[in-house]
C-alpha positions in Angstrom: -36.8 32.5 -10.9 -33.0 32.5 -10.9 -31.3 29.1 -11.2 -29.9 28.5 -7.7 -28.2 25.3 -8.8 -25.5 27.2 -10.8 -22.0 27.3 -9.5 -21.3 30.7 -7.8 -18.2 32.7 -8.5 -17.2 35.8 -6.5 -14.8 38.0 -8.5 -13.0 40.9 -6.8 -11.0 43.3 -9.0 -10.6 47.1 -8.9 -10.9 47.0 -12.7 -14.1 44.9 -12.7 -15.9 47.1 -15.2 -13.2 46.2 -17.8 -13.9 42.5 -17.2 -17.6 42.5 -18.2 -16.9 40.4 -21.3 -15.2 37.8 -19.1 -18.2 37.8 -16.7 -20.7 37.4 -19.6 -18.6 34.5 -21.0 -18.7 32.7 -17.6 -22.4 33.3 -17.3 -22.9 31.8 -20.7 -21.1 28.7 -19.5 -23.6 28.4 -16.7 -21.9 30.1 -13.7 -23.5 32.8 -11.5 -20.9 35.6 -11.1 -21.0 38.2 -8.4 -18.6 41.1 -9.2 -17.1 43.5 -6.6 -14.4 46.2 -7.0 -12.4 45.6 -3.8 -11.5 43.3 -1.0 -13.9 44.8 1.6 -16.9 44.2 -0.6 -15.7 40.7 -1.3 -15.7 39.9 2.4 -19.2 41.5 2.7 -20.5 39.3 -0.1 -19.0 36.2 1.6 -20.8 37.1 4.8 -24.1 37.1 2.9 -23.9 33.8 1.1 -22.0 30.8 -0.1 -19.6 30.8 -3.1 -17.9 27.9 -4.8 -14.8 29.8 -5.9 -13.2 33.3 -5.5 -11.3 35.1 -8.3 -9.1 37.6 -6.5 -7.0 40.4 -7.9 -3.7 40.8 -6.2 -3.4 44.6 -6.6 -6.4 46.4 -5.2 -6.6 49.7 -3.3 -7.6 49.4 0.3 -7.6 45.8 1.4 -5.1 44.2 -1.1 -5.4 40.8 -2.6 -3.1 38.9 -0.2 -4.7 40.6 2.8 -8.2 39.7 1.5 -6.9 36.1 0.9 -5.8 35.9 4.6 -9.2 37.2 5.7 -11.1 34.7 3.6 -8.9 31.8 4.7 -9.6 32.8 8.3 -13.3 32.3 7.7 -13.2 29.3 5.4 -10.0 27.4 4.9 -11.4 25.1 2.2 -12.9 27.8 -0.1 -11.0 27.7 -3.5 -9.2 30.9 -4.4 -7.7 31.8 -7.8 -5.3 34.7 -7.5 -5.0 37.0 -10.6 -2.0 39.3 -10.8 0.1 41.4 -13.2 3.2 40.4 -11.3 5.4 37.5 -12.4 7.8 37.8 -9.4 8.7 34.4 -8.0 8.6 35.7 -4.4 5.0 36.8 -4.8 4.0 33.4 -6.3 5.8 31.6 -3.5 4.0 33.7 -0.9 0.6 33.1 -2.5 1.2 29.4 -2.7 2.3 29.4 0.9 -1.1 31.0 1.8 -2.8 28.0 0.1 -4.2 29.6 -3.0 -5.8 27.0 -5.4 -4.6 28.4 -8.7 -2.7 31.4 -10.1 -3.3 33.4 -13.3 -1.2 36.2 -14.7 -2.8 39.2 -16.4 -3.8 39.9 -19.1 -6.2 37.0 -19.0 -8.7 36.0 -21.7 -12.2 34.7 -20.9 -11.3 31.1 -21.8 -8.3 31.1 -19.4 -10.6 32.2 -16.5 -13.3 29.7 -17.5 -10.8 26.8 -17.7 -9.2 27.7 -14.3 -12.7 27.7 -12.7 -13.6 24.4 -14.4 -10.3 22.9 -13.2 -11.1 23.9 -9.6 -14.8 23.1 -9.6 -15.0 20.0 -11.8 -11.6 18.4 -11.3 -12.9 15.5 -9.2 -15.8 14.8 -11.6 -13.5 15.0 -14.6 -10.9 12.8 -13.0 -13.5 10.2 -12.0 -14.9 10.2 -15.5 -11.4 9.7 -17.0 -10.5 7.0 -14.5 -13.7 5.1 -15.3 -12.9 5.3 -19.1 -9.4 4.1 -18.4 -10.6 1.3 -16.2 -13.1 0.0 -18.8 -10.3 0.0 -21.4 -8.0 -1.8 -19.0 -10.6 -4.4 -18.1 -11.2 -5.1 -21.8 -7.4 -5.7 -22.2 -7.3 -8.0 -19.1 -10.2 -10.0 -20.5 -8.1 -10.9 -23.6 -5.5 -12.5 -21.4 -5.4 -16.3 -21.2 -4.7 -16.6 -17.5 -4.7 -20.4 -17.7 -1.5 -20.2 -19.8 0.3 -17.3 -18.2 3.7 -17.8 -16.7 5.1 -16.1 -13.6 6.1 -12.9 -15.3 2.6 -12.5 -16.8 1.1 -13.0 -13.3 3.4 -10.4 -11.8 2.5 -7.8 -14.5 -1.2 -8.5 -14.0 -0.8 -8.3 -10.2 0.9 -4.9 -10.5 -1.8 -3.6 -12.7 -4.6 -4.8 -10.4 -2.9 -3.5 -7.3 -2.4 -0.1 -8.8 -6.1 0.0 -9.7 -6.9 -1.0 -6.1 -5.3 2.2 -5.0 -6.8 4.3 -7.8 -10.3 3.1 -6.9 -9.8 4.6 -3.4 -10.4 8.0 -5.0 -13.1 6.8 -7.4 -16.7 7.2 -6.4 -18.2 4.9 -9.1 -19.4 2.0 -6.9 -20.4 -0.1 -9.9 -16.9 -0.2 -11.3 -15.4 -0.7 -7.9 -17.5 -3.8 -7.4 -16.6 -5.0 -10.9 -12.9 -4.7 -10.0 -13.3 -6.6 -6.8 -15.2 -9.4 -8.6 -12.4 -9.5 -11.3 -9.7 -9.7 -8.6 -11.5 -12.5 -6.8 -11.9 -14.4 -10.1 -8.2 -14.1 -10.8 -7.4 -16.2 -7.8 -9.1 -19.2 -9.3 -6.6 -19.5 -12.1 -3.7 -18.3 -9.9 -4.4 -21.2 -7.5 -4.3 -23.7 -10.4 -1.0 -22.1 -11.6 0.6 -22.3 -8.2 -0.6 -25.9 -7.6 0.9 -27.0 -10.9 4.2 -24.9 -10.7 5.2 -24.6 -7.0 6.4 -28.1 -6.6 8.8 -27.7 -9.6 10.1 -24.4 -8.3 11.1 -25.6 -4.9 13.0 -28.5 -6.4 14.6 -26.6 -9.3 16.5 -23.5 -8.2 17.5 -22.7 -11.8 14.0 -22.7 -13.2 11.9 -20.6 -10.9 11.0 -17.0 -10.0 12.6 -15.4 -7.0 11.3 -17.0 -3.8 11.5 -16.0 -0.2 14.7 -17.9 0.1 16.3 -15.8 -2.6 15.5 -12.3 -1.2 18.7 -11.8 0.9 21.0 -13.3 -1.8 19.4 -11.2 -4.6 18.6 -7.9 -2.9 20.9 -7.5 0.1 24.1 -9.3 -0.5 25.1 -7.4 -3.7 24.6 -4.1 -1.8 26.7 -5.3 1.1 29.5 -5.9 -1.4 29.7 -2.2 -2.2 30.9 -1.6 1.4 28.2 0.9 2.2 25.8 0.3 5.1 22.6 -1.6 4.1 19.4 -1.3 6.1 17.0 -4.3 5.4 13.4 -3.6 6.5 10.7 -6.2 6.6 7.2 -4.9 7.0 5.2 -7.9 8.1 2.1 -8.7 6.1 2.3 -5.9 3.5 0.5 -6.4 0.3 1.5 -5.0 -3.1 -1.4 -2.5 -3.1 -0.5 -1.4 0.3 3.1 -0.7 -0.9 1.7 1.4 -3.8 -0.2 3.4 -1.2 3.0 4.2 0.7 5.3 4.8 -2.2 4.3 8.4 -3.0 5.3 9.4 0.5 8.8 7.9 0.1 9.7 9.0 -3.4 10.4 12.5 -2.3 13.4 11.2 -0.3 14.7 8.2 -2.3 15.2 6.8 -5.8 13.0 3.7 -5.9 13.8 0.4 -7.7 11.0 -2.2 -7.7 11.4 -6.0 -8.1 8.9 -8.8 -7.2 9.2 -12.2 -5.7 7.0 -15.1 -4.7 6.4 -16.0 -1.1 6.9 -19.6 -0.2 4.0 -21.7 1.1 2.4 -21.5 3.6 2.3 -17.7 3.3 2.7 -17.3 7.1 5.4 -15.7 9.2 6.9 -19.0 10.7 7.6 -20.2 7.1 8.0 -17.2 4.8 10.0 -14.9 7.1 12.2 -17.7 8.4 12.9 -18.6 4.7 13.9 -15.0 4.0 16.4 -14.9 6.9 17.7 -18.4 6.5 17.7 -18.7 2.7 16.3 -22.2 3.3 13.0 -23.8 2.5 11.2 -25.2 5.6 12.3 -28.8 5.0 15.9 -27.7 4.6 15.7 -25.5 7.6 14.4 -28.3 9.8 17.2 -30.6 8.5 20.1 -28.1 8.8 19.0 -26.4 12.0 16.5 -28.7 13.9 17.2 -26.8 17.1 15.9 -23.6 15.4 12.8 -25.1 13.8 9.8 -24.2 15.9 6.8 -25.3 13.8 5.0 -27.0 16.7 5.4 -24.2 19.2 2.1 -22.7 20.5 3.6 -19.3 20.9 3.6 -17.4 17.5 6.6 -15.2 18.6 8.8 -18.2 19.4 8.4 -19.5 15.8 10.6 -16.7 14.6 12.7 -16.1 17.6 15.9 -17.2 15.8 15.9 -14.8 12.9 19.1 -13.1 13.8 20.9 -16.4 14.0 19.4 -17.6 10.7 20.6 -14.5 9.0 24.1 -14.9 10.4 24.2 -18.5 9.1 23.0 -17.4 5.7 25.5 -14.6 5.3 28.3 -17.0 6.4 27.1 -19.7 4.0 27.2 -17.3 1.0 30.4 -15.7 2.2 28.8 -12.3 2.6 29.3 -11.5 6.2 30.2 -7.8 6.3 33.4 -6.5 7.9 31.4 -4.1 10.1 28.9 -5.3 12.7 25.5 -6.6 11.9 22.5 -5.5 13.9 19.0 -7.1 14.1 15.9 -5.3 15.5 12.4 -6.6 15.9 9.8 -3.9 16.6 6.5 -4.9 18.1 5.4 -1.6 19.7 5.8 2.1 19.7 8.5 2.2 22.4 10.7 -0.1 20.5 10.2 1.9 17.3 11.0 5.2 19.0 14.1 3.7 20.6 15.2 2.5 17.1 14.6 6.0 15.6 17.0 7.5 18.2 19.8 5.0 17.1 19.8 5.7 13.3 22.9 8.0 13.5 24.8 4.9 14.7 23.8 3.0 11.6 26.7 4.6 9.7 29.1 2.4 11.6 27.3 -0.8 10.8 27.5 -3.1 7.9 23.9 -4.4 8.0 20.9 -3.4 10.0 17.8 -5.7 9.8 14.5 -4.4 11.1 11.2 -6.2 11.3 8.0 -4.1 11.8 5.0 -6.1 12.9 2.3 -3.3 13.0 0.4 -4.4 9.9 0.3 -8.1 10.9 -1.0 -7.1 14.4 -3.6 -4.8 12.8 -4.7 -7.4 10.3 -5.2 -10.1 13.0 -6.7 -7.6 15.5 -9.6 -6.7 13.1 -11.3 -10.1 13.8 -11.1 -9.5 17.5 -11.9 -5.8 17.9 -15.1 -4.0 16.9 -13.3 -0.7 16.9 -10.7 -2.0 14.4 -13.5 -3.4 12.3 -15.1 0.0 12.2 -11.8 1.7 11.4 -11.0 -0.7 8.6 -14.1 -2.5 7.4 -12.7 -3.3 4.0 -9.4 -3.4 2.1 -9.7 0.3 0.9 -10.2 1.4 4.5 -7.3 -0.8 5.6 -5.0 1.0 3.1 -6.2 4.3 4.5 -5.4 3.2 8.1 -2.1 1.9 7.0 -1.2 5.2 5.3 -2.2 7.2 8.4 -0.1 4.9 10.6 2.9 5.2 8.3 2.7 9.0 7.9 3.0 9.4 11.7 5.2 6.3 12.4 8.7 6.1 13.7 9.4 4.0 10.6 8.7 7.0 8.3 11.0 9.1 10.6 13.7 6.4 10.3 13.5 6.4 6.5 13.7 10.1 6.3 16.7 10.1 8.6 18.3 7.4 6.4 17.8 9.5 3.3 20.5 11.8 4.6 23.0 8.9 5.0 25.2 7.2 2.4 23.4 3.9 2.6 21.1 1.6 0.7 17.7 0.6 2.1 16.0 -2.6 1.0 12.3 -2.9 2.0 10.2 -6.0 1.6 7.6 -8.1 3.3 7.3 -11.8 4.2 3.7 -12.4 2.9 0.5 -10.5 2.1 -3.0 -11.2 3.2 -6.5 -11.9 1.7 -9.9 -10.9 3.0 -11.6 -14.1 4.1 -15.1 -14.2 2.5 -16.0 -17.9 2.4 -15.7 -20.7 5.0 -14.3 -24.1 4.1 -15.1 -27.1 6.3 -11.9 -28.8 7.4 -11.7 -32.1 9.3 -8.9 -33.0 11.7 -8.0 -33.9 15.3 -7.5 -31.6 18.2 -3.7 -31.4 17.6 -4.2 -29.7 14.3 -2.6 -26.2 13.9 -5.0 -23.3 14.6 -4.3 -21.0 11.5 -7.3 -20.1 9.3 -5.7 -20.2 5.9 -3.4 -23.2 6.3 -3.3 -26.2 8.7 -1.0 -29.1 9.3 -1.8 -32.2 11.3 -2.7 -35.8 10.9 -5.1 -37.0 8.2 -6.5 -33.5 7.5 -9.2 -33.3 4.9 -11.2 -30.6 3.2 -12.8 -29.9 -0.2 -10.1 -29.9 -2.9 -11.9 -27.2 -4.8 -11.4 -24.9 -1.8 -7.9 -25.9 -0.8 -4.7 -27.7 -1.9 -4.4 -30.9 0.1 -0.7 -31.8 0.4 -0.5 -35.4 1.5 3.3 -35.5 0.7 4.7 -32.4 2.4 8.1 -32.8 0.7 6.5 -32.1 -2.6 6.4 -28.5 -1.5 9.6 -28.8 0.6 7.7 -28.8 3.9 8.8 -30.9 6.8 7.5 -34.5 6.7 8.2 -35.3 10.3 5.3 -37.6 11.2 3.3 -40.5 9.9 0.2 -39.3 8.0 1.1 -35.7 8.5 -0.3 -33.4 5.8 -1.0 -29.8 5.1 -4.0 -28.0 3.7 -3.6 -24.6 2.0 -6.7 -22.5 1.4 -7.4 -21.2 -2.1 -8.9 -17.9 -3.2 -10.6 -16.3 -0.3 -11.6 -19.3 1.8 -10.8 -19.8 5.5 -10.9 -23.0 7.4 -13.6 -23.7 10.0 -14.2 -27.0 11.9 -17.7 -28.6 11.8 -18.1 -28.0 15.5 -19.7 -24.5 16.0 -19.3 -24.0 12.3 -21.7 -21.1 11.9 -20.4 -19.2 14.9 -16.8 -19.2 13.6 -17.9 -18.6 10.1 -19.5 -15.4 11.2 -16.6 -14.4 13.5 -14.0 -14.6 10.8 -15.9 -13.6 7.7 -14.3 -10.3 6.5 -11.1 -10.9 8.5 -7.7 -10.4 6.9 -5.9 -13.8 6.9 -2.7 -15.3 5.4 -1.1 -18.7 4.9 -2.9 -19.8 1.8 -2.7 -19.4 -2.0 -3.7 -16.1 -3.6 -2.2 -13.3 -5.7 -2.4 -10.9 -2.7 -0.5 -13.3 -0.4 2.2 -14.5 -2.8 3.2 -11.7 -5.3 5.3 -9.3 -3.2 7.6 -6.3 -3.7 11.3 -6.0 -3.1 12.1 -2.3 -2.9 15.6 -0.9 -3.1 15.9 2.8 -2.0 18.9 5.0 -2.6 18.9 8.5 -1.1 18.3 11.2 -3.7 21.3 13.4 -4.5 23.8 10.7 -3.5 
């Protein structure tokens, strides 16, 4: 009986008899080849059975190659087609590519060329998976030689970049065993990273000359120098964007911009009321409360009011560092599609402004919404799916339209985020009174207590430059992938929030963040 498991090739060429050696070579390589002399016969064969790839001569009497191509695509848009032609005309090649051919060969072709073209089309995914797996095993072996207990900030950044890039590469890899090994490695990293932050962060916030870039440095480092050129600067904060999520978006943007990447460390807690206010004000939370007590909203029950003064804080910072631009400054916070569309319509006016600051909250809303919506949980059940949803949103978002529009202006775009997020996997018991803050990855209140293996317990808030505005006030910051749950109804809330994306604590994903500077290509 014939081997029906062989890959099936349909080859249409009016000189098919001259190609018998090529056909025999393909058959020896394990392919089943059906040969026909014209386009009409090719369509007939396609009506009789399934083929894995079509080899199509461009010049045939009767129904020509491009006409046959159109007829095949009308039946099956996904069927791979390799066009073979004697012509080297660029216009023909462009037309064929426009008709979505898979590959292109120029006659005369030898058997090996045809075989490699078929293999490239039919086995590319398998070969790429195999190579990715080998690359990952090699990378993992290198990572395991690192002494993460002794790494400094730069070492952690390099490792975070490598791991985040592999997060994205694994989205296309079907090897579940390696994917799980990668997730386990990433989780284990946060044990040592938590120790590193606990030992280092207190020194950083008290020694501005001996620390990495923090949230408080973002505007001074990335925005102010661009303002000094006199060109408009557009400063975009995508709330709650992780490093791996940026690497998912970057390929969509690089067509329009030259991209410069830098990295910074979010302040603690890694939550919007602290980290984003630090970006706009250039001040640590304790400094902000001291200098602008009327703008400090830590105890507000409304999340939006905690960041309602960002425009004023940015103005104060620019004035303090003597960088207020001569042209007007505009601030835009975008919560919904209507606001985004309205902003998109305004981008032509950005040419007349010195600085435009925009905050996009979509990712933060999506991350929090997952724990409250079954539909969102189904759409984004894990981090890989969340990246996919984010990419789909961005591709069709007004933000992408805005960036494409800005690529035609003589401006600089700076993109960053205020914090990342981590997938909560383990519940940590926390003890406190009813006035304790509600967040799941950090809390502040009176006499809070939890397991020090699961969280950093900060009994002296000023050690981390957090406001110490009450007797016995303290903070707890979750480590690794823990989230806080009270003893009351512990199991109910443990189930509810397991697998939710949360922020506020200490992890690589929440703290090591990108600063992206975009300059339009060709300018």
